[in-house]
C-alpha positions as protocol buffer text, in pm:
chain_id: "A"
residue {
  index: 1
  type: MET
  ca { x: -624 y: -2294 z: 380 }
}
residue {
  index: 2
  type: HIS
  ca { x: -777 y: -2297 z: 35 }
}
residue {
  index: 3
  type: THR
  ca { x: -1105 y: -2169 z: -108 }
}
residue {
  index: 4
  type: GLU
  ca { x: -1244 y: -2141 z: -460 }
}
residue {
  index: 5
  type: ASP
  ca { x: -1319 y: -1809 z: -627 }
}
residue {
  index: 6
  type: PRO
  ca { x: -1555 y: -1731 z: -916 }
}
residue {
  index: 7
  type: THR
  ca { x: -1272 y: -1738 z: -1173 }
}
residue {
  index: 8
  type: ASN
  ca { x: -1222 y: -2109 z: -1102 }
}
residue {
  index: 9
  type: ARG
  ca { x: -897 y: -2047 z: -917 }
}
residue {
  index: 10
  type: VAL
  ca { x: -823 y: -2196 z: -578 }
}
residue {
  index: 11
  type: GLU
  ca { x: -684 y: -1971 z: -304 }
}
residue {
  index: 12
  type: TYR
  ca { x: -396 y: -2103 z: -93 }
}
residue {
  index: 13
  type: THR
  ca { x: -324 y: -1852 z: 182 }
}
residue {
  index: 14
  type: ILE
  ca { x: -222 y: -1843 z: 544 }
}
residue {
  index: 15
  type: ASP
  ca { x: -347 y: -1607 z: 812 }
}
residue {
  index: 16
  type: MET
  ca { x: -100 y: -1327 z: 891 }
}
residue {
  index: 17
  type: GLY
  ca { x: -127 y: -1399 z: 1264 }
}
residue {
  index: 18
  type: LYS
  ca { x: -18 y: -1761 z: 1203 }
}
residue {
  index: 19
  type: VAL
  ca { x: 264 y: -1642 z: 978 }
}
residue {
  index: 20
  type: ASN
  ca { x: 388 y: -1406 z: 1250 }
}
residue {
  index: 21
  type: LEU
  ca { x: 379 y: -1688 z: 1505 }
}
residue {
  index: 22
  type: TRP
  ca { x: 571 y: -1927 z: 1277 }
}
residue {
  index: 23
  type: VAL
  ca { x: 823 y: -1656 z: 1187 }
}
residue {
  index: 24
  type: PHE
  ca { x: 874 y: -1580 z: 1558 }
}
residue {
  index: 25
  type: ILE
  ca { x: 942 y: -1949 z: 1622 }
}
residue {
  index: 26
  type: MET
  ca { x: 1184 y: -1964 z: 1325 }
}
residue {
  index: 27
  type: ILE
  ca { x: 1440 y: -1746 z: 1504 }
}
residue {
  index: 28
  type: PHE
  ca { x: 1545 y: -2039 z: 1724 }
}
residue {
  index: 29
  type: PRO
  ca { x: 1645 y: -2281 z: 1445 }
}
residue {
  index: 30
  type: ILE
  ca { x: 1798 y: -1990 z: 1249 }
}
residue {
  index: 31
  type: LEU
  ca { x: 2017 y: -1898 z: 1546 }
}
residue {
  index: 32
  type: LEU
  ca { x: 2111 y: -2261 z: 1603 }
}
residue {
  index: 33
  type: LEU
  ca { x: 2194 y: -2315 z: 1236 }
}
residue {
  index: 34
  type: PHE
  ca { x: 2395 y: -1994 z: 1184 }
}
residue {
  index: 35
  type: LEU
  ca { x: 2517 y: -1866 z: 1521 }
}
residue {
  index: 36
  type: LEU
  ca { x: 2642 y: -2194 z: 1665 }
}
residue {
  index: 37
  type: PRO
  ca { x: 2883 y: -2272 z: 1376 }
}
residue {
  index: 38
  type: PHE
  ca { x: 3008 y: -1912 z: 1386 }
}
residue {
  index: 39
  type: LEU
  ca { x: 3084 y: -1940 z: 1757 }
}
residue {
  index: 40
  type: LEU
  ca { x: 3255 y: -2276 z: 1710 }
}
residue {
  index: 41
  type: ILE
  ca { x: 3470 y: -2146 z: 1424 }
}
residue {
  index: 42
  type: TRP
  ca { x: 3539 y: -1795 z: 1555 }
}
residue {
  index: 43
  type: ASN
  ca { x: 3464 y: -1658 z: 1902 }
}
residue {
  index: 44
  type: PHE
  ca { x: 3229 y: -1454 z: 2119 }
}
residue {
  index: 45
  type: GLU
  ca { x: 3440 y: -1139 z: 2098 }
}
residue {
  index: 46
  type: LEU
  ca { x: 3360 y: -1092 z: 1731 }
}
residue {
  index: 47
  type: LEU
  ca { x: 2989 y: -1091 z: 1814 }
}
residue {
  index: 48
  type: GLY
  ca { x: 3046 y: -781 z: 2025 }
}
residue {
  index: 49
  type: LEU
  ca { x: 3170 y: -599 z: 1716 }
}
residue {
  index: 50
  type: GLY
  ca { x: 2862 y: -711 z: 1522 }
}
residue {
  index: 51
  type: ARG
  ca { x: 2641 y: -583 z: 1802 }
}
residue {
  index: 52
  type: VAL
  ca { x: 2817 y: -243 z: 1808 }
}
residue {
  index: 53
  type: ILE
  ca { x: 2771 y: -201 z: 1433 }
}
residue {
  index: 54
  type: LEU
  ca { x: 2407 y: -306 z: 1460 }
}
residue {
  index: 55
  type: ILE
  ca { x: 2338 y: -60 z: 1743 }
}
residue {
  index: 56
  type: LYS
  ca { x: 2513 y: 223 z: 1562 }
}
residue {
  index: 57
  type: TYR
  ca { x: 2367 y: 163 z: 1214 }
}
residue {
  index: 58
  type: GLY
  ca { x: 2083 y: -84 z: 1282 }
}
residue {
  index: 59
  type: PHE
  ca { x: 1789 y: 138 z: 1196 }
}
residue {
  index: 60
  type: ILE
  ca { x: 1928 y: 244 z: 859 }
}
residue {
  index: 61
  type: ILE
  ca { x: 2045 y: -113 z: 780 }
}
residue {
  index: 62
  type: VAL
  ca { x: 1701 y: -257 z: 854 }
}
residue {
  index: 63
  type: LEU
  ca { x: 1519 y: 21 z: 665 }
}
residue {
  index: 64
  type: LEU
  ca { x: 1738 y: -13 z: 355 }
}
residue {
  index: 65
  type: GLY
  ca { x: 1728 y: -391 z: 392 }
}
residue {
  index: 66
  type: ILE
  ca { x: 1347 y: -394 z: 382 }
}
residue {
  index: 67
  type: VAL
  ca { x: 1352 y: -189 z: 61 }
}
residue {
  index: 68
  type: LEU
  ca { x: 1615 y: -418 z: -92 }
}
residue {
  index: 69
  type: HIS
  ca { x: 1420 y: -728 z: 16 }
}
residue {
  index: 70
  type: GLU
  ca { x: 1107 y: -614 z: -167 }
}
residue {
  index: 71
  type: LEU
  ca { x: 1307 y: -494 z: -469 }
}
residue {
  index: 72
  type: LEU
  ca { x: 1467 y: -838 z: -500 }
}
residue {
  index: 73
  type: HIS
  ca { x: 1119 y: -995 z: -517 }
}
residue {
  index: 74
  type: GLY
  ca { x: 1009 y: -738 z: -774 }
}
residue {
  index: 75
  type: ILE
  ca { x: 1317 y: -753 z: -996 }
}
residue {
  index: 76
  type: THR
  ca { x: 1316 y: -1133 z: -1001 }
}
residue {
  index: 77
  type: TRP
  ca { x: 943 y: -1165 z: -1073 }
}
residue {
  index: 78
  type: ALA
  ca { x: 970 y: -893 z: -1339 }
}
residue {
  index: 79
  type: LEU
  ca { x: 1228 y: -1107 z: -1521 }
}
residue {
  index: 80
  type: PHE
  ca { x: 967 y: -1383 z: -1556 }
}
residue {
  index: 81
  type: ALA
  ca { x: 655 y: -1167 z: -1605 }
}
residue {
  index: 82
  type: THR
  ca { x: 547 y: -1106 z: -1965 }
}
residue {
  index: 83
  type: LYS
  ca { x: 487 y: -736 z: -1890 }
}
residue {
  index: 84
  type: GLY
  ca { x: 806 y: -704 z: -1687 }
}
residue {
  index: 85
  type: PHE
  ca { x: 815 y: -437 z: -1418 }
}
residue {
  index: 86
  type: LYS
  ca { x: 468 y: -311 z: -1523 }
}
residue {
  index: 87
  type: SER
  ca { x: 330 y: -619 z: -1345 }
}
residue {
  index: 88
  type: ILE
  ca { x: 500 y: -540 z: -1014 }
}
residue {
  index: 89
  type: ARG
  ca { x: 339 y: -341 z: -734 }
}
residue {
  index: 90
  type: PHE
  ca { x: 495 y: -239 z: -403 }
}
residue {
  index: 91
  type: GLY
  ca { x: 317 y: -126 z: -89 }
}
residue {
  index: 92
  type: ILE
  ca { x: 267 y: -160 z: 285 }
}
residue {
  index: 93
  type: ASN
  ca { x: -3 y: -355 z: 465 }
}
residue {
  index: 94
  type: TRP
  ca { x: -68 y: -97 z: 735 }
}
residue {
  index: 95
  type: LYS
  ca { x: -270 y: -335 z: 955 }
}
residue {
  index: 96
  type: TRP
  ca { x: 38 y: -555 z: 1003 }
}
residue {
  index: 97
  type: LEU
  ca { x: 304 y: -291 z: 922 }
}
residue {
  index: 98
  type: ALA
  ca { x: 430 y: -529 z: 655 }
}
residue {
  index: 99
  type: PRO
  ca { x: 586 y: -406 z: 332 }
}
residue {
  index: 100
  type: TYR
  ca { x: 509 y: -620 z: 30 }
}
residue {
  index: 101
  type: CYS
  ca { x: 578 y: -678 z: -336 }
}
residue {
  index: 102
  type: HIS
  ca { x: 297 y: -815 z: -552 }
}
residue {
  index: 103
  type: CYS
  ca { x: 312 y: -955 z: -905 }
}
residue {
  index: 104
  type: LYS
  ca { x: -13 y: -875 z: -1087 }
}
residue {
  index: 105
  type: GLU
  ca { x: 23 y: -1148 z: -1350 }
}
residue {
  index: 106
  type: PRO
  ca { x: 49 y: -1525 z: -1312 }
}
residue {
  index: 107
  type: LEU
  ca { x: 390 y: -1689 z: -1305 }
}
residue {
  index: 108
  type: LYS
  ca { x: 497 y: -2050 z: -1330 }
}
residue {
  index: 109
  type: ALA
  ca { x: 528 y: -2197 z: -980 }
}
residue {
  index: 110
  type: LYS
  ca { x: 904 y: -2238 z: -1021 }
}
residue {
  index: 111
  type: HIS
  ca { x: 944 y: -1869 z: -1115 }
}
residue {
  index: 112
  type: TYR
  ca { x: 718 y: -1758 z: -830 }
}
residue {
  index: 113
  type: ALA
  ca { x: 935 y: -1963 z: -592 }
}
residue {
  index: 114
  type: ILE
  ca { x: 1262 y: -1820 z: -728 }
}
residue {
  index: 115
  type: GLY
  ca { x: 1132 y: -1464 z: -679 }
}
residue {
  index: 116
  type: GLY
  ca { x: 992 y: -1556 z: -340 }
}
residue {
  index: 117
  type: LEU
  ca { x: 1324 y: -1692 z: -214 }
}
residue {
  index: 118
  type: MET
  ca { x: 1562 y: -1442 z: -377 }
}
residue {
  index: 119
  type: PRO
  ca { x: 1583 y: -1212 z: -68 }
}
residue {
  index: 120
  type: LEU
  ca { x: 1652 y: -1515 z: 153 }
}
residue {
  index: 121
  type: VAL
  ca { x: 1942 y: -1622 z: -65 }
}
residue {
  index: 122
  type: VAL
  ca { x: 2092 y: -1278 z: -139 }
}
residue {
  index: 123
  type: MET
  ca { x: 2040 y: -1113 z: 200 }
}
residue {
  index: 124
  type: GLY
  ca { x: 2035 y: -1412 z: 433 }
}
residue {
  index: 125
  type: ILE
  ca { x: 2222 y: -1721 z: 325 }
}
residue {
  index: 126
  type: ILE
  ca { x: 2503 y: -1563 z: 121 }
}
residue {
  index: 127
  type: PRO
  ca { x: 2598 y: -1310 z: 394 }
}
residue {
  index: 128
  type: VAL
  ca { x: 2597 y: -1588 z: 654 }
}
residue {
  index: 129
  type: ILE
  ca { x: 2824 y: -1806 z: 441 }
}
residue {
  index: 130
  type: ILE
  ca { x: 3063 y: -1514 z: 387 }
}
residue {
  index: 131
  type: ALA
  ca { x: 3052 y: -1441 z: 763 }
}
residue {
  index: 132
  type: LEU
  ca { x: 3133 y: -1802 z: 850 }
}
residue {
  index: 133
  type: VAL
  ca { x: 3432 y: -1799 z: 616 }
}
residue {
  index: 134
  type: SER
  ca { x: 3561 y: -1452 z: 708 }
}
residue {
  index: 135
  type: GLY
  ca { x: 3464 y: -1417 z: 1075 }
}
residue {
  index: 136
  type: ASN
  ca { x: 3267 y: -1101 z: 999 }
}
residue {
  index: 137
  type: ALA
  ca { x: 3015 y: -1080 z: 1285 }
}
residue {
  index: 138
  type: ALA
  ca { x: 2833 y: -778 z: 1141 }
}
residue {
  index: 139
  type: LEU
  ca { x: 2762 y: -974 z: 824 }
}
residue {
  index: 140
  type: LEU
  ca { x: 2650 y: -1270 z: 1034 }
}
residue {
  index: 141
  type: VAL
  ca { x: 2401 y: -1053 z: 1222 }
}
residue {
  index: 142
  type: PHE
  ca { x: 2280 y: -902 z: 892 }
}
residue {
  index: 143
  type: GLY
  ca { x: 2233 y: -1250 z: 744 }
}
residue {
  index: 144
  type: ILE
  ca { x: 2048 y: -1376 z: 1050 }
}
residue {
  index: 145
  type: ILE
  ca { x: 1813 y: -1075 z: 1053 }
}
residue {
  index: 146
  type: PHE
  ca { x: 1731 y: -1105 z: 684 }
}
residue {
  index: 147
  type: THR
  ca { x: 1696 y: -1482 z: 693 }
}
residue {
  index: 148
  type: TRP
  ca { x: 1442 y: -1426 z: 967 }
}
residue {
  index: 149
  type: ALA
  ca { x: 1279 y: -1147 z: 765 }
}
residue {
  index: 150
  type: ALA
  ca { x: 1226 y: -1399 z: 483 }
}
residue {
  index: 151
  type: GLY
  ca { x: 1017 y: -1622 z: 711 }
}
residue {
  index: 152
  type: GLY
  ca { x: 688 y: -1532 z: 542 }
}
residue {
  index: 153
  type: ASP
  ca { x: 846 y: -1596 z: 202 }
}
residue {
  index: 154
  type: ILE
  ca { x: 969 y: -1937 z: 317 }
}
residue {
  index: 155
  type: ILE
  ca { x: 617 y: -2026 z: 431 }
}
residue {
  index: 156
  type: SER
  ca { x: 461 y: -1906 z: 106 }
}
residue {
  index: 157
  type: VAL
  ca { x: 705 y: -2102 z: -109 }
}
residue {
  index: 158
  type: TYR
  ca { x: 663 y: -2407 z: 116 }
}
residue {
  index: 159
  type: MET
  ca { x: 292 y: -2397 z: 32 }
}
residue {
  index: 160
  type: LEU
  ca { x: 391 y: -2456 z: -335 }
}
residue {
  index: 161
  type: ARG
  ca { x: 563 y: -2788 z: -265 }
}
residue {
  index: 162
  type: LYS
  ca { x: 272 y: -3007 z: -386 }
}
residue {
  index: 163
  type: PHE
  ca { x: 220 y: -2825 z: -714 }
}
residue {
  index: 164
  type: ASN
  ca { x: 367 y: -2891 z: -1056 }
}
residue {
  index: 165
  type: ARG
  ca { x: 664 y: -2657 z: -1112 }
}
residue {
  index: 166
  type: ASN
  ca { x: 506 y: -2531 z: -1434 }
}
residue {
  index: 167
  type: CYS
  ca { x: 151 y: -2468 z: -1311 }
}
residue {
  index: 168
  type: LEU
  ca { x: 42 y: -2105 z: -1309 }
}
residue {
  index: 169
  type: VAL
  ca { x: 44 y: -1925 z: -976 }
}
residue {
  index: 170
  type: PHE
  ca { x: -134 y: -1594 z: -918 }
}
residue {
  index: 171
  type: ASP
  ca { x: 22 y: -1399 z: -630 }
}
residue {
  index: 172
  type: HIS
  ca { x: -247 y: -1306 z: -379 }
}
residue {
  index: 173
  type: PRO
  ca { x: -280 y: -927 z: -371 }
}
residue {
  index: 174
  type: ASP
  ca { x: -370 y: -898 z: -1 }
}
residue {
  index: 175
  type: LYS
  ca { x: -264 y: -1213 z: 183 }
}
residue {
  index: 176
  type: ILE
  ca { x: 40 y: -1437 z: 215 }
}
residue {
  index: 177
  type: GLY
  ca { x: -12 y: -1701 z: -47 }
}
residue {
  index: 178
  type: PHE
  ca { x: -145 y: -1741 z: -397 }
}
residue {
  index: 179
  type: TYR
  ca { x: -418 y: -1863 z: -626 }
}
residue {
  index: 180
  type: THR
  ca { x: -381 y: -2144 z: -878 }
}
residue {
  index: 181
  type: THR
  ca { x: -603 y: -2332 z: -1120 }
}
residue {
  index: 182
  type: GLU
  ca { x: -441 y: -2659 z: -1016 }
}
residue {
  index: 183
  type: PHE
  ca { x: -627 y: -2834 z: -735 }
}
residue {
  index: 184
  type: LYS
  ca { x: -445 y: -3011 z: -452 }
}
């Protein structure tokens, strides 16, 4: 969805309810893409170990993982922001119980995308690759969880696909999405 605002920017956002539905649906292709190769390479017994670790330490892993996820957004965007970390704000959307990181200054679309996908790469894809190579089921479960947790980020970055990589993107302060002065 997009709407214009008085500053001549166009808003490209997606309703949080729709995001939650799409993210829920994403678990099936994520499991197929990551779990199936693991099971073909290794075996079911290793998954039991991953489950035990998750049950024993799951709450703390998820809690620290959420913090790390948002920090990865913030650190990456701060590298591209002219005011650095002064342009980064963290918080929680209490209505949806969703932690967030917001960049208060515009970034080039390519830099916005890099910061948007950094948690997916660092906490999702890399752990899954290491798990597939090593047979580490706990790392596989971690990677699956945090790939899934990046679902909203994937959707937001997907919304950028039609824009010039160098156009300016203003992170939306309250919704999933952004503003831009480029019209599509």
